[in-house]
Phi, psi and omega in degrees: 000130176294123181257005178277063183232148183263122180247132181246122177245117179260112187117108182252036172287207181304307184294313182297314182297320183291314185293325175290326180290324187280323177292328178282334176291327177272005168103003179283155173276119187240134168241126184244122186239135183235132181286327183274162175299164178295112182297347179283346188239337186222130175289133177218171168062032177304132180080006187232012183238108176289134181304159186252147175244112186260127183231197198295322177297322182286319181295325180298322176296317179297324182292325177290336176264007171073024185235016174308312183292317181294320179293324180293337175290344175268002188254151171242116184291142172241120187275343188185182174265121171273113178268129183241125176266172186294342179273000178095005179287150176222155170210141177275116176259099189305145179286332185208148174281339180284138172298151173064024173246110177208169175249168189236133169278130179215148174285130171305309176301313187302312175298321183294317179299322185289313185298317179296316179302315183289318174297324179287341172291349183281135183290342184256022174242134178235127182245123178244123181254169179057032174235113184272134177287123174270321187197143177239123170271103187296315176294334186241014178047051172231157179216149175256136181234149179241130177283131187300317190279332184245347188063011179283143183258146178230146175252123181242132171252156182207173171277331166213158178238136179249123166279094179244038188266019170090185184294335181257034191307125177292324175297311187293331179299315179295317174301315186299323181273353176279136183259008180267001171209161179274121180242123180253141187218132176219142176219122184240125181259141169281163183271012178247151171240179175226152176226136183268146176223186181214130165272108181291156175301146173277185183305143181047046174060029174282166180255137185280344167219190192295132195278315189274047185211157164264118189270134177225131176254088184273130180228030178083282187264343182218175183191159162243149178229156178219130183236145187280150172248157187292337181277005184091348175279165174238138170274119189253128181231129184256126175249125187212139177299148178299318184203183173060039189206148181309318174239120174210168179300329180298320181254358171271078192245355177232158172310312188295320177293321177302311172302312178305309185298311188288325181291332177279319191257340185220048191303324178297330182285323186306319182284340181276346186239079190298340181242052186300304187293324180299315174288324174306317186266348168278340185257142189283161172269129174260146181269172185225116185212163181243130174240129172235147174200168177190151347286164178279339188240149177224124176056030178057018173246337182230132177224142174268140170222166186062214183294334177299329176265325195204067170293132186229163179286156194282000206275356167250002179063032193238004179305299187288322176300322177285334172290314185293318176300322166319314178292328181289317180294319181287326178289329172299316181289325174298326183292322180298327180257017187293337182273348175289136189291321171249149183265118173264097182291330180296316179296314181300304188294319178297311185296326181296304176303315179298320174295330196254325196300321177297324183291315182290322175305315184297314182291332178291315173305318182287332176293324175289323178294318182292335174301317174293318181299311182301314184270345175244299195290324184303336176268004175274145181293322183288325177290319173297325175285331170299312182296317184295320179297311178304319185287321175296323175299313180298322183290309186272335180230061193305326184273345189259333187227129166235116177296170180306307177311318188283318178296331179284312198271320195248346181247082184301336187284352174244150180287158175302324187285321177296316179303312187292312185301316177291314188294321174293328179292313179299315180302309185297317178305299183310310186291328178293312184295317177296312184288335169285349183076014182279353174258087198270163184289334180290340186287149170283156174307320183289326173287332177290320176298319187285331184282327180289313180297322175299314178300318185292313175307312181304314187288318179301316181297318187285327176297324178293323181289320181295318190253356176081000000 
């Protein structure tokens, strides 16, 4: 494969930075353009960045670029969900019954800085900041950028352009407005928004609550989550309806209302956030939505990856992991054609989209499902019994059983779409059996597993018959 080709990547977030590094490692000439300032020099986006959960699919992307071990130094392992009830009682629901399976809390800016540093070390990478994409010539693979400070415009041409510029993608907007091919686009918002708060570190960078868990305060229509940071603090995110609820962003308009709400719903948190109302009113409300579109490629010259192609809500902790897996899948397809003398980008881009789009649709749907699971179901007895049973299956029969969460999060060898199909059938099987009282105390764990597997297969068979 001829590597004497120019690659233009628009958007230097997590996906774009990893893609730039990997394409440079493959020998391409890479130009990476970002509309924002260099985040290594200027702090930005305060109050707008949900902490990230890095898991196996994302680690695989970092591994192929040789930065997995460096990234792990930025991580805090989280072994499960720590559920908090209104009385302040807690219990830990492990993510897996297998040893050494956990997710990692990581700072978005910290990981982004690492990837930018590594990309910048490559002699065949040029990074340009403070330049917003104004227009993309999809047929000729060129783009016009405007420099923020001077309004000066520059045009950059390439052999192929990758749009990794996030959920509000300028590259995708150009595809949407192009009338030479049919472009489908959907954007669905949840009726909830989010607001970030912080539990500060205790003395000597100690942690005010258990360090190695993702903390959840499920309250039905709303919830708090908290993820640990290396400095002893926790990033706390409140998910709340915009309106039409007893407590919502529309009516939490005074410090008194905010404290009334938190004292009623999250009394154990109030004492851990000394500047609660000040933080609440200083930090913005962020929207939560899902973006789906097709096609991702146009004219064999331009391709969307990451959130630009498939933005999802954060409730499976898979947004970054899915974007990093995009890079893995694309890299595998590049490798498939590596022996060919000339690069047929049209073939490569189409093959990538064909292989990937069903999986990103699946994780988008699973993320919305998990939103309801986290804010409602985690507090329900039947759900807690299901999780205990699944954890026991995984501990005792680690090769025979993977919960839906484990299939998505820890089993990178299967696709998101397969994980969704199998995982949903398993969930339905266990909940049905528990509800019907068929998983009795007298049964051995092996007998319970065999019954769950039999019921799961019956559900999968029925689904195949129903949907052909």
